[in-house]
C-alpha positions in Angstrom: 85.4 45.5 188.8 85.4 41.8 188.5 81.5 41.8 187.4 82.8 44.5 184.6 85.9 42.4 183.7 83.7 39.0 183.3 81.1 40.9 181.2 84.0 42.1 179.1 84.9 38.8 178.2 81.7 37.2 177.9 80.9 40.0 175.3 84.2 39.4 173.3 83.8 35.7 173.5 80.9 36.1 171.9 81.8 37.9 169.1 84.5 35.2 168.4 82.0 32.9 167.8 80.3 35.5 165.7 83.0 36.2 163.5 83.9 32.5 163.4 80.4 31.5 162.3 80.2 34.0 159.9 83.8 33.7 158.1 82.7 29.6 158.2 79.2 30.0 156.4 80.8 32.7 153.8 79.1 35.6 154.4 82.2 37.7 154.3 82.9 36.0 150.9 79.8 37.2 149.5 80.8 40.7 149.6 83.1 40.3 146.7 80.7 39.8 144.2 81.1 37.3 141.1 82.0 38.9 137.7 79.1 38.5 135.0 79.6 39.8 131.1 77.2 39.5 128.3 77.9 39.5 124.7 75.3 42.1 123.6 75.6 42.2 119.8 78.4 41.8 117.1 78.5 43.4 113.7 79.7 42.2 110.5 81.0 44.2 107.6 83.2 44.3 104.6 85.8 46.4 104.1 87.6 45.1 100.8 86.6 42.3 98.5 89.0 40.9 96.3 88.9 37.9 93.5 89.6 35.6 95.6 89.6 36.7 99.4 87.7 39.1 101.5 88.5 41.2 104.5 86.0 41.7 106.9 85.5 43.5 110.0 84.1 42.2 113.8 82.7 44.6 115.8 81.5 42.5 119.1 79.6 45.0 122.3 80.9 43.3 125.1 79.3 44.4 128.6 79.9 43.9 132.4 76.5 43.7 134.5 77.9 42.5 137.5 81.7 42.0 139.4 83.4 45.2 141.6 86.5 43.2 141.0 88.7 44.1 138.1 90.3 41.5 136.3 92.3 41.2 133.4 89.9 40.7 130.2 91.0 38.8 126.1 88.3 38.1 124.0 88.9 35.3 121.2 87.6 34.9 117.4 87.5 32.1 116.0 86.2 31.4 112.4 84.9 28.1 111.7 83.7 27.1 107.9 80.4 26.5 107.6 80.7 23.8 105.1 83.8 21.7 106.9 83.7 22.7 110.3 87.1 23.4 110.4 88.8 26.0 112.0 89.9 28.6 109.7 91.4 31.4 111.8 91.8 32.5 115.2 92.6 35.9 116.9 92.6 37.2 120.0 92.8 40.9 121.6 93.7 41.7 125.1 90.7 44.5 126.3 92.7 45.1 130.4 89.9 45.6 133.3 86.0 46.5 132.3 84.1 48.5 135.4 80.7 46.9 136.1 78.4 48.4 134.1 80.5 49.4 131.0 80.0 48.5 127.4 83.3 48.5 125.0 83.1 47.6 121.6 86.0 45.9 120.2 86.7 45.6 116.3 89.1 42.9 114.9 90.1 42.8 111.1 90.3 39.4 109.3 91.0 38.3 106.1 89.0 34.9 104.4 89.1 32.6 101.4 85.6 34.4 99.4 84.3 31.5 99.4 81.2 29.7 100.5 80.0 31.0 104.5 81.3 31.2 108.1 80.4 30.6 111.5 81.8 33.8 113.7 82.9 33.0 117.1 83.6 35.4 119.6 84.9 34.0 123.1 85.2 36.1 126.5 87.4 35.2 128.9 88.8 36.6 132.3 92.1 35.6 133.3 91.3 32.2 132.5 87.7 31.6 132.9 85.4 31.9 129.9 82.6 34.3 130.8 81.0 34.5 128.1 80.2 33.8 123.7 78.2 35.3 121.0 77.9 34.2 117.5 77.4 35.0 113.9 77.2 33.7 110.4 78.4 34.7 106.9 77.1 33.2 104.0 77.5 33.3 100.1 80.8 35.0 100.2 81.8 34.3 96.9 78.7 35.9 95.0 80.2 39.6 97.0 81.3 41.5 94.3 84.8 42.6 93.6 86.3 46.3 94.2 86.6 46.8 90.5 90.5 48.9 91.4 91.7 45.4 92.8 93.8 43.8 90.6 96.5 42.1 92.8 99.4 44.3 91.1 101.4 46.5 92.1 104.0 48.4 90.6 107.1 47.9 92.8 110.1 49.4 90.7 111.3 51.2 88.0 114.9 51.1 86.5 116.3 53.4 83.4 119.1 52.4 80.7 120.0 55.3 78.2 120.5 53.3 74.8 121.1 55.5 72.4 121.6 59.9 71.9 121.9 61.2 69.0 120.8 64.3 67.6 120.1 65.9 71.1 117.5 63.1 71.7 117.8 60.3 74.3 116.4 56.7 73.5 116.2 55.2 77.5 114.7 51.9 78.0 112.6 51.3 81.1 112.0 48.6 83.2 109.2 48.2 85.2 108.4 45.6 88.1 105.2 44.6 88.4 104.6 42.4 91.3 100.7 40.4 91.5 100.3 40.3 95.7 97.0 39.1 95.0 95.8 35.2 95.7 95.2 34.1 91.9 97.0 34.6 88.6 96.0 38.0 87.3 94.6 38.8 84.2 96.2 40.3 81.1 95.7 44.6 81.8 96.8 47.4 78.9 99.4 50.0 80.3 100.5 53.1 79.1 103.9 54.4 79.6 104.3 57.7 78.8 107.2 60.2 79.7 106.7 64.1 80.9 108.9 67.2 81.4 108.6 67.4 85.1 108.4 71.1 85.2 106.7 72.2 81.6 104.3 68.7 82.1 104.9 68.4 78.2 104.6 64.4 77.1 108.1 63.4 75.3 106.2 60.0 74.3 104.0 57.3 75.4 103.8 53.4 75.1 101.3 51.0 75.1 102.4 47.5 76.5 100.5 44.7 78.5 100.9 43.4 81.7 100.4 40.0 80.4 99.7 37.2 83.3 101.3 37.4 86.4 101.5 34.9 88.8 100.4 34.9 92.8 103.3 36.7 94.9 105.1 36.7 91.7 107.4 39.7 90.1 108.3 40.7 86.4 109.7 42.8 84.8 108.2 44.7 81.8 110.4 46.8 79.1 109.5 49.9 77.1 112.1 52.1 75.0 110.8 55.9 75.4 112.7 58.5 73.3 112.8 62.4 74.8 115.2 65.5 74.5 118.5 65.6 76.5 118.9 67.7 79.0 115.8 68.0 81.1 113.9 66.6 83.7 111.2 63.7 83.5 108.3 61.8 85.0 108.3 58.5 83.9 104.3 57.3 84.4 102.5 54.2 84.5 98.6 53.5 84.4 97.5 50.4 84.3 93.9 49.8 83.0 91.2 47.5 83.6 88.6 48.2 80.7 88.2 52.3 80.7 89.1 52.7 84.3 92.6 52.9 85.8 93.1 50.9 88.3 96.6 51.2 89.1 99.3 54.3 88.8 103.4 54.0 89.5 106.1 56.7 88.9 109.3 56.9 88.5 112.0 60.0 87.7 114.8 60.3 85.0 116.9 63.3 85.8 119.0 64.5 82.9 119.8 68.0 84.4 119.4 68.2 88.2 119.7 70.4 90.6 122.0 69.9 93.6 122.1 72.0 96.8 126.0 74.3 97.1 127.5 76.0 99.7 125.2 76.5 103.4 122.4 74.3 101.3 120.3 77.0 100.7 121.4 78.1 97.0 121.0 75.4 94.7 122.4 75.3 90.9 122.0 73.1 87.8 124.3 70.0 87.2 125.2 69.1 83.4 124.9 65.7 82.8 127.0 63.9 79.6 123.9 61.2 79.2 126.2 59.9 76.4 128.8 58.6 78.9 126.2 56.0 80.6 124.5 54.8 76.6 124.5 51.0 77.3 125.0 49.7 73.7 123.7 45.8 73.6 123.6 43.6 69.8 120.4 42.2 70.4 117.5 44.3 70.2 114.5 44.2 72.4 111.7 42.8 72.6 108.8 44.8 71.0 106.5 45.5 73.7 103.2 44.2 71.8 105.3 40.8 71.3 105.4 39.5 75.1 102.8 36.9 73.9 103.8 35.6 70.6 106.8 33.4 69.7 109.6 35.3 67.6 109.3 34.5 63.7 112.5 33.6 62.1 113.7 35.7 59.5 116.7 33.4 58.1 113.9 31.5 56.4 112.3 34.2 54.2 116.0 35.6 53.3 116.9 31.8 51.8 113.6 31.8 49.9 114.0 34.9 48.3 118.0 33.7 47.1 116.4 30.6 45.6 113.6 32.6 43.3 116.1 35.1 42.3 118.7 32.2 41.2 115.9 30.2 39.7 114.3 32.8 37.6 118.2 33.8 36.6 118.5 30.2 35.0 115.4 30.8 33.2 116.1 33.9 32.1 119.7 32.4 29.9 117.9 29.2 29.1 114.8 31.3 27.1 116.7 34.7 26.9 
């Protein structure tokens, strides 16, 4: 019995020595594989090309080819100017935990000035440790053709004022708010404003105007006079043209004979609007739409000259009559 106890103690002692040796040599730690990643590829495409900027989509393909333990990962996209070498843009996206053998495609959007070229670098992190990187280059973005319909101008709002009601006709001044959301001063575009009866679709009036050149991040108001029969409902359509192509549309509504819901909101009835009550008369006349870019003339000088000529003619008639 004593010999068996002695042998058991010896076995336990040897096992303890083996375990201590294993921990000391790091064999246990080697069972947890270190994580390794690979940025296999990068794709880039132009989603939108404006006159002064371009929207790019960068897709990075990430592979985790070793590592049993799953840890949080993130990807930082850095864009450097090829001319100056300076960092232009930096975008970060969290990827979560990747499994061993998993490949993940990560898409990120960039908006860059449309000048020269860029070095685009994807840097992968696991927790706070950098695990890999990849790079792709783009050249000559300034030669990328701009989208035909990207003029930068948006029609943000419309206001309508009744100027005159006469013989069943209504003269409405329409204020059109145009905002340049681009990054440089816009061109001067032809714009058609028309008013159409809502149900029948019949055209009541139409006027051509110019947008004028609008500075970036600026809103201007362009006003037109539209004449239409009273007691109808209308859609006011604004169409901006770039040469022979309609590049922007906007709509507003004038309801001179609206319908309202009554009782349990299942039935409707028409409401008569006294349009003359909204008449907004002012002494000064509107500047004609086609005269935005021209200076106003001075009619007083012409009247004065005519009066002088008439007086001179009367004096000469008396003298030689």
